[in-house]
N, C-alpha and C positions, 0 to 999 in steps of 0.2 A: 708360769710359776715365778714368783718373785721372792727369793730369800726364805727365811724362816721366821715364824711368828714372833718369838720373844727376843729377837736380837737387840732392840733398843734398850732393854733392861739388863743386858749382860755386858760384862766388861772382862774380856779375855777369859770367858768361861765361868766367871764368878758373878753371882747375883749382885747387882749394884743398885740398891734402892736409894741410897743417900743422894746420889747425883741425878736421879730421875726427874725430868721436867714433867710435872703432872697437872692435868686439868680435870676439874670436877664441874659437872653441869647438872643443876637441879633447880627447879622453879620454887621450891620450898626452902626459905632461908634456914630453918632449923635443921633440916636434913642436910643441906649443903654444908653448914658449919660442923655438924656431927661427923660427916664423912671426912672433912678436912682435918679435924682433930684426931680421928682414928689413924689417918695416914701419918700425921705428925708423930704419933706414938711409935711408929715404925722407923722414924728418921726420915720420912718423905715430906719435903716441903711442897705444899700445893701452890704452884706458881700462879695458876689461873683458876678463879672461881667465877662461874657464869650462871646467871639466872635464866638463860634461854639458849636454845640452839643457835639462834641468829647471832647472838653475841659471840658464841664460841666460834662460829664460822668466820667472823671478822678477824679474830685472833689467829685462827689456824691458817688463814691466807697469808699471814706475815711472819708467824713464829712457829718454831719446831717444838713438838711435844713428844714425850716418850710413852705416856700412859694416859688414857682417858677413862673416867668413870662418868656415866650419864644415866639420868633417870629415864625410865621407860615412858611415863605418862607426864607430858608437859603440854601446855597450850601452844598452838601453832605447830611447829615441827616437833614430833615426839622423838623418843630415843631411837626407836627402830628406823624411822625415816632419816634421822641424823646419821646413823651408821651407814645406811645405804648411800646417802650423799657423800659421806667421807670416803668410802671405798672407791667410788666412781669419780671423785673430785679431781684426780690427777695431781694432787698436791703431794709431792714427794719431799720427805719421807712420811708425812703425816697420814697419808692414805693407808699406810701399812702399820700404823701404831696399834698396839694392843688396846682393845676397848672392852670394858666390863660394864654391862647394863645392870642397873639397880632398880628394883620395883617391888611394890607392895601388892599382895593378893594376886599374884601372877597365875593366870590360868595355864593349863598344860599347852593349849594351842599357842599361847604367847611364848612359851619356851621354844617351840618350833620356829616361831617368827624370829626369835633372838638368834637362833642358829642360822637361819636362812638370810638374815639381813647382813651377816658378816661380822657379828660380834664374837669375841673370844669366849665370854662367859656371861651368864645371867645369875645374879645373886639376889635373893629375896630379902626385903626389908621386913622387920628390923633384923639386921645381921650383927653378929658379934665381931669384935676386932680380930679375933682368931680366924673366923671364917673369911673375912676380907683378906687378911694376910695370906691365908692358904691359897686363895684364888690368884693373888698377885704373884706369889712365888711360883705357882704352877705355870702361869702365863710366861714368866721370865725364863722358865726352863723348857718351854714348849718348842719342839723342833718341827712341828707340822709345817708343810709348805703352804705358801700363799697362792691361791688358785684363782683363775678367771675362767669360769665355765658358763657359757650362755649369759643369763641375766645375773649370775652370781659372781661376786668377787669378795674373797676373804679367806680365812684359814680353812684348811681341809676339814670338811664337815663329817668325816667318818667317826668322830667322837660325838655321840648322840646326846641330846638333851642337856648339854652343858656339864656332863659328869666327867671329872678328871680321872684318868686311870691311875692305878697304883704304879709307882716307879720302882727302880731298883732300891732306892733309899726310902724308908718309911716316911710318909709325908709329915707325920706328927713330929718325928725327930728333926726333919728339915725345918719345919716351922719354928720349933723351939730355938734351933741354932740361928736361924735367920733373924728372929725377933731379938735374940740376945745381941747379935752383932749390930742390928739397927739401933737398939737402945744405947749401946756403947757409943756409936757414932753420933747419935742425937745428943748425948750428954757432952761429948767433946765439942760439938758444934755450938752448944748453948753458951759456951764461954766466949764465942766470937760473934760478929755481926751476921745477920741473915739478910737475904735479898728477895724474899718471897713477895709476890705481887698480888693484887686483887683487881680482877677485870669484870666488875659487876656492871 
């Protein structure tokens, strides 16, 4: 067991989206840009945008990230294979970073694959900004232990099929509060310089 899942996105118990170093991996330029724009609406600057898992691996070998969103279906190494590689890579702390898989027309068997490869969540395209934020917020609050069991390495799989449980605080209330706080930070940040990068 290695820590808890959402630690990189928490700052002394408070969800810290504004400072998260985020990577988006998608071989479709439109989808890549759409996801990055959705994140920006929450106050999250996407530091790394990658058109392939191979490019993402190059970056992860030298740079720390807090959150990764990766498409399930890509040529070469797909999203499931990428997550398996990441969890077994030995790259600390990146091997333990929260990973959200994104995919269109996902079969139920692939939902199981997402859980078993070590991803934190699978979200189906097209997704709304609210749905994406819901997943990110839940991952940030996730206290599941990180486990290594046989061939598996990743968050505790006892949450089945990527469904987030209801917490003590209603998720809809949490999402509205977090979205408002993120928008306020984004507005404040827009008056100053930004240092987002592009690693295509």
